[in-house]
N, C-alpha and C positions, 0 to 999 in steps of 0.2 A: 299622267293618264288626266289628272284634274285641268291642266292647262293646255294640253294637247289642240286641244280644236279652237280654241283663242289664238293659240300660236299662229295655227294653219292659216284660221281665219285673217288675222295680220299679216300674214307673209301674202297669201292671194290678192288682199287687197292691192297691199303694194307693188306688186308684180302686176296689177291690172291698170298701173300706169303708167305705161311704156314710156321708156327715157328720162322718168323722174325720180323713179326709187331703184337702189342696188339691195337688196338684202344680203349682208355679208354673210352669214351663216344663221341657216334655217334651225331656231331654237329646238332644242333636245329635252332643253329642262329650265328649271330656273323661271324668271318672271319677263325677261326682256328680249327683246330684238334689235341688234346692230343694224343699220341702215346707212347706206351711204348715199347722199345729194348729189346732183348734177352740179358739173365743175362750176365754180364760180359763187355757188349759193353757199355761204358761208353760217352754219348751222347757231352760232352765237346772233350773228346780225339777222337772222331768219326766226327766233324765238318771239320776240313782241311781234311780229306780224302772224307769226302761228297763232300768239294768245287771242289776239282780235279776230281770229278766225273761230276761236273756241278750242283750241288745240294746245297743249302741254308735252313737252318732252325736255330732256335733259341732253344739252347740247355736247356732242364727245368730247369734247376738250377739256369739259369740265372732269370728266375722270380718269386723266392722264395728266393732273398738274407736273410742269416741268419737262412734257414732252407731248403738247398740247398741239402742235403743228400739224401732227400725220391726221390727227383726228378734227379737225377744224370742219371738214366737208361731212362728218357723220353725225348721227342722232340715236338716242339710246331711246327706245319706245317700250313701254311696258303693257303687255297684253292680259296682266293677272287680275285687273278689277273691271274690265268691261265685258259686255256681252260680244258675240259673235256680228251681230247687228251693228254695234257700236265703233266697231273696229272698222266698218267699212266707212261708215261716216265720218269717222277723224281721219281716215287717210284721206278721202274726199276734200275735207277742210283743209289738212296739211298741204296738199297737190294745190289746191286754191293759193295758200300760203306762197308755194315754193315760185307759182306762176307770177304772183304779184312781185316777189323780188325779182325774177327774172326780168319782169317789165321795165323795172324801175331802173335797173343796170343798162338795157338796152338803149 
């Protein structure tokens, strides 16, 4: 119950950015949400750009040593330590970082 509101706020903010993020599984517990990035956006390459936008995440490939390829377009986002308002701002910043990476690749 403690983190349910934060998890819902994060997922709602992600879904409010159509075409950028796909929530793989709505969290029912824990501290993290798995999110798929748009095709062509590699999470490891996105990380330094996101950091410049003030957002941190764990690239999915780092969670699957030896089987990283299927997770290269995924990020693991933590919802346990931020307010619901901060979730929305964080997603807006992450979206800006994704768009920047997409522009560079075009």
